[in-house]
N, C-alpha and C positions, 0 to 999 in steps of 0.2 A: 809207318815204317814198312808194313806189309806191302803196300802199293809200290813204294820205292824199290823194295827188293825184287818184286815181280817185274817192275819196269826194267831192271837191270838183268833180268833173266835168271835170277837166283830162286831156287825152290827152297823157301824158308822152312817148310816142314822137314824136308830132307836134311837140311843143314842142322836143324835141331836134333834129329835122330843121329846124325854123325858125331855131334859134339857134346850133347847133353847125356850124362849117364842115366841109366834106368832109375837109379835110386836118388831122387831129389825131392825136396819139399819146397814149395813156393808160396810165399806170402805176397800177394799182389799189392801194388801201390794203392794207398788210400790217403786222402787229404787229411784225415785225422792223425794218422801215424807219420805222414810226410816222408815215407820211405817204402821201398820194396826190398824183399829179401829172398834169396834162394840159398838153400842149404844142400850141398852136394855130399853124398855119402860114398863110402868105399873108394876113396881117393888113394891111389898107390904111388903117385909121383910127388911125394913131399919130403922135405928134409927133416921133419920133426917126428915122424912116425904116427901122427894123428890122422885118422882116416876120414875126417870131415872137413869141409871148407865152406865158409859163409861168404856170399857175394851180396853186397848191399848197395843200393843207389837211392838218392833222395836229397833232401835239404842237407847241406854240408854240416850245419850245427847239430842236426839230429844224428847223422852218421858218425861224426867224430865223438859225440857223447856216448855212442854205443860201443866204442872201441876201448879195449884195455891196452892194446899195443898197436903201433902202426909203423910203417917204413916211410921215412920222409926224404 
């Protein structure tokens, strides 16, 4: 992905600085967990007043089983 973004003239590090908040926790993808997770803190633009947000990607059955609620 890094090579693709550079090929398009996008500075990936600058984009991360522009869009990722300072306060975040990252659990990188592992084949054992079959998912990667990023937890963002100090979120201000939400409708429920909770200041954290979790972004997860990976195997669909693992991600769905990690959720208590989702929008369909």
